[in-house]
C-alpha positions in Angstrom: 50.4 29.8 111.3 50.0 33.2 110.2 53.0 35.4 111.7 54.0 39.0 111.6 57.8 39.5 112.0 58.9 43.0 112.2 62.3 43.9 111.3 62.4 41.3 108.5 65.2 42.5 106.6 67.3 42.5 109.8 69.7 40.1 111.1 67.7 37.9 113.1 64.3 38.7 111.6 65.5 37.7 107.9 67.1 34.3 109.7 63.7 33.7 111.4 61.4 34.7 108.3 63.3 32.0 106.4 62.9 29.2 109.2 59.3 30.3 109.4 58.6 30.0 105.5 60.6 26.6 105.5 58.2 24.9 107.8 55.0 26.2 106.1 54.0 29.2 107.9 52.5 32.5 106.2 54.9 35.5 107.1 54.1 39.0 106.6 57.5 41.2 107.3 57.7 45.0 108.2 61.0 46.7 107.9 61.8 50.3 107.3 65.2 49.7 105.5 66.9 52.8 107.5 70.5 53.8 107.0 71.7 52.9 110.6 74.1 50.6 108.5 74.3 49.9 105.0 70.7 49.4 103.4 72.3 47.1 100.8 72.9 44.4 103.1 69.1 44.6 104.2 68.2 44.3 100.6 70.6 41.4 100.2 69.0 39.7 103.3 65.5 40.1 102.0 66.3 38.9 98.7 66.6 35.5 100.0 62.8 35.3 100.9 61.1 38.2 99.1 59.7 36.2 96.3 58.4 33.3 98.6 54.8 32.6 97.7 53.9 32.9 101.4 55.7 36.0 102.1 54.6 39.7 102.2 56.8 42.5 102.6 55.8 45.8 104.0 58.3 48.7 103.9 57.2 51.0 106.7 57.9 52.3 110.3 56.5 50.6 113.3 56.1 54.2 114.6 53.5 54.7 112.1 50.2 54.1 114.0 47.8 54.3 111.2 50.0 51.9 108.8 50.5 49.5 111.7 46.6 49.4 112.3 46.1 48.7 108.8 48.6 45.8 108.7 46.9 44.2 111.8 43.5 44.5 110.5 44.4 43.2 107.1 46.3 40.1 107.9 44.8 38.9 111.3 48.1 37.5 112.5 48.1 34.4 114.8 51.6 35.2 116.3 53.7 38.1 116.3 57.4 38.5 116.6 58.9 41.9 117.1 62.5 42.2 116.3 62.4 45.9 114.7 64.2 48.1 117.0 67.0 50.7 117.0 69.8 48.5 117.8 73.3 49.5 119.5 74.3 50.6 123.2 76.9 53.1 121.8 74.6 54.8 119.3 71.8 55.2 122.1 74.1 57.5 123.8 74.4 59.9 120.6 70.8 59.5 119.2 68.4 58.8 122.1 65.4 60.1 120.2 65.8 57.0 117.6 65.4 54.7 120.6 62.4 56.5 121.9 60.6 56.4 118.6 61.3 52.8 117.5 61.7 50.9 120.6 58.8 52.7 122.8 56.4 54.4 120.6 56.6 51.5 117.8 56.4 48.8 120.4 53.3 50.4 121.8 51.8 50.3 118.4 52.6 46.6 118.1 50.9 46.0 121.5 48.0 47.6 120.2 47.6 45.7 117.3 47.9 42.5 119.2 45.1 43.5 121.6 42.6 44.9 119.1 43.1 41.9 116.7 43.2 39.0 119.3 46.7 37.8 118.4 47.4 34.3 120.1 51.2 35.3 121.4 53.4 38.1 121.1 57.2 37.3 121.2 59.5 40.3 121.4 63.3 40.9 121.7 64.6 42.1 124.7 68.4 42.1 125.4 71.3 40.9 128.0 72.0 45.0 128.2 68.9 44.9 130.6 71.2 43.4 133.5 72.9 46.7 133.5 74.8 47.1 136.8 74.2 43.5 137.7 77.3 41.4 138.5 75.9 38.5 140.0 76.7 35.8 137.5 75.1 34.1 135.5 72.4 36.6 134.9 69.0 35.2 135.9 65.6 36.2 134.8 64.4 35.9 138.3 66.8 38.7 139.3 65.7 42.3 139.4 67.1 44.5 136.3 66.6 48.1 137.5 69.9 49.8 136.8 70.6 50.2 133.1 73.6 51.6 131.7 72.3 53.0 128.5 69.1 54.2 127.0 68.8 51.1 124.7 68.9 48.9 127.9 66.3 51.2 129.4 64.1 50.9 126.3 64.5 47.1 126.4 63.3 47.0 130.0 60.5 49.3 129.2 59.2 46.9 126.7 58.9 44.0 129.2 57.0 46.3 131.5 54.9 47.5 128.7 54.2 43.7 127.7 53.5 42.9 131.3 50.6 45.5 131.5 49.0 44.3 128.3 49.4 40.7 129.5 47.7 41.7 133.0 44.9 44.0 131.5 43.9 42.1 128.2 45.2 38.6 128.9 47.7 38.9 125.8 50.2 36.3 126.0 53.5 37.7 125.9 57.0 36.7 125.8 60.5 38.5 126.1 63.6 36.9 125.0 66.7 38.4 126.3 69.3 38.0 123.4 72.9 37.5 124.3 75.3 38.9 122.0 74.1 37.4 118.7 76.6 36.7 116.0 76.8 34.7 112.5 76.3 35.1 108.8 74.4 38.2 107.6 75.2 39.9 110.9 75.3 43.5 111.6 78.2 45.7 110.6 78.3 47.5 113.8 78.8 44.4 115.9 82.3 43.4 116.9 82.9 40.1 114.7 81.9 42.3 111.5 84.1 45.1 112.5 87.1 43.0 113.4 86.9 41.0 110.4 86.9 44.1 108.0 89.8 45.7 109.8 91.9 42.5 109.9 91.6 41.6 106.2 92.1 45.5 105.5 95.5 45.3 107.5 94.1 47.9 110.0 94.3 47.9 113.6 91.4 46.5 115.6 89.9 48.6 118.8 89.6 46.3 121.8 87.8 48.0 124.6 88.1 47.4 128.3 91.8 46.3 127.4 90.3 43.0 126.2 88.8 42.2 129.7 85.3 41.6 128.5 83.6 38.1 128.7 80.4 37.8 126.4 78.0 34.8 126.3 78.1 34.8 122.3 75.2 33.0 120.8 74.8 31.7 117.1 72.2 33.4 115.2 70.7 29.9 114.1 70.5 28.9 117.9 68.6 32.3 118.5 66.2 31.5 115.8 65.5 28.1 117.1 64.8 29.5 120.4 62.5 32.0 118.9 60.4 29.5 117.0 60.1 27.0 120.2 58.8 29.8 122.1 56.5 31.2 119.5 54.8 28.0 119.5 53.9 27.9 123.1 52.0 31.0 124.2 53.1 32.3 127.7 51.1 30.9 130.7 50.4 32.5 134.0 52.4 31.5 137.0 49.6 30.4 139.5 52.2 30.3 142.1 53.3 33.9 141.9 53.0 35.7 144.9 53.0 39.4 145.4 54.7 39.4 148.7 57.7 37.6 147.3 57.6 38.8 143.5 59.4 36.6 140.9 60.7 39.0 138.2 60.7 36.7 135.4 57.0 35.4 135.5 53.6 36.7 136.6 50.1 36.0 137.5 49.3 37.3 133.8 50.3 35.3 130.7 53.9 37.1 130.6 57.2 35.3 130.5 61.0 36.3 130.3 63.8 33.8 128.9 67.3 34.2 128.4 68.6 33.0 125.0 72.4 32.7 125.5 75.2 30.3 124.9 75.5 29.6 128.7 79.4 29.7 128.2 80.9 33.1 128.3 84.0 33.6 126.1 87.1 35.9 126.8 87.1 38.7 124.2 90.7 37.9 123.5 89.9 34.2 122.9 87.0 35.4 120.5 89.6 37.4 118.6 91.8 34.6 118.4 89.0 32.5 116.7 88.5 35.3 114.2 92.3 35.2 113.7 92.5 31.5 113.2 89.8 31.6 110.6 91.3 34.2 108.8 94.8 33.0 109.2 96.0 36.4 110.0 97.1 37.8 113.1 95.3 40.9 114.1 97.1 44.1 115.5 95.2 45.3 118.6 94.7 48.8 120.0 93.8 48.3 123.8 91.3 51.0 125.0 89.3 51.7 128.1 85.7 50.5 128.9 83.3 52.6 126.8 80.4 54.3 128.2 77.3 52.3 128.6 79.1 48.8 128.2 78.9 46.1 130.8 82.3 44.1 131.4 80.6 40.6 131.3 77.6 38.6 130.2 76.6 35.3 131.0 73.2 33.9 130.4 71.3 31.4 133.0 69.1 29.4 130.6 67.9 26.9 133.0 64.3 28.0 132.3 64.6 27.8 128.7 65.8 24.1 129.1 63.4 23.1 131.5 60.3 24.3 129.6 61.5 24.2 125.8 64.1 21.5 126.2 66.4 23.6 124.2 69.8 25.2 124.8 71.9 27.1 122.4 74.8 24.8 121.4 77.0 26.3 118.5 80.7 26.7 119.6 82.3 30.1 119.0 85.1 28.4 116.8 82.8 27.1 114.3 80.3 30.1 114.6 83.1 32.5 113.8 84.4 30.2 111.0 80.7 30.2 109.5 80.9 34.0 109.5 84.0 34.4 108.0 83.3 31.8 105.2 80.0 33.8 104.7 81.8 37.6 104.8 84.3 36.4 102.2 81.7 35.1 99.7 79.4 38.3 100.2 82.2 40.4 99.7 83.8 38.3 96.7 87.1 38.1 98.5 
């Protein structure tokens, strides 16, 4: 299969690209290498697959309409995985325009590229953040998600709606994947695991928000990638039993689907920190702080649809996953 991966120097994008190349796919990767965090990490991720004979790398913004049109026209993709996005809930409060440009305008160009070049399946990253004010656990794709708590979450919900219109109007199969707190080697420096590890090793306090009363459905990056590939290989189908008088939020009469990809096993933040302390063999000094604006206290993924339709469920334990990250972090930083 010839696949476009946007965000291919990113955390999930680079891991996905490696797996696709390993199984024999041809991959074109797009990344703008912005400085939201240290670009050197993106370059290091990219170096793992940049020279692969079946890989082509394009440095550009997906907001660049003309450049996007050219890439789609030149390569004629069978599948597209859109992972390029301005990430981060907290950053969206400070820099909303970055989210509008990449997550909305850029995604619009991805949809247009798919529409005009007969792409067989578009898979795109959504987020557990879309559940916003919902408190019914576990979070289900069949529940409405109309109360986002950050512009990041709103932009991801908007992606799901935009994709639906293209599935409906142009019969483009699209699948949105709501990722739940992804972690693991080569992760983002703005994520808790990276920040905690760096601070603990430096002998600094770690900032623990909501006084540690968070539960997160931490999901290992390899589990996410496996889920993405299984979904990519099975284009979205219409739900012929969908009814407008009792609309199901996760399916449609159009070839449009949503799935949660989470560990289906929420972990208390303090237990997560304990796993980091155990792997580092250092006790952390904690600064307990209130809940931050835009944050949700708990996440918990209902993955029943993923299991039923793809015979797949993430399975990496937090203890093993955290240790794997710590081992990578020490090697990457020559510690």
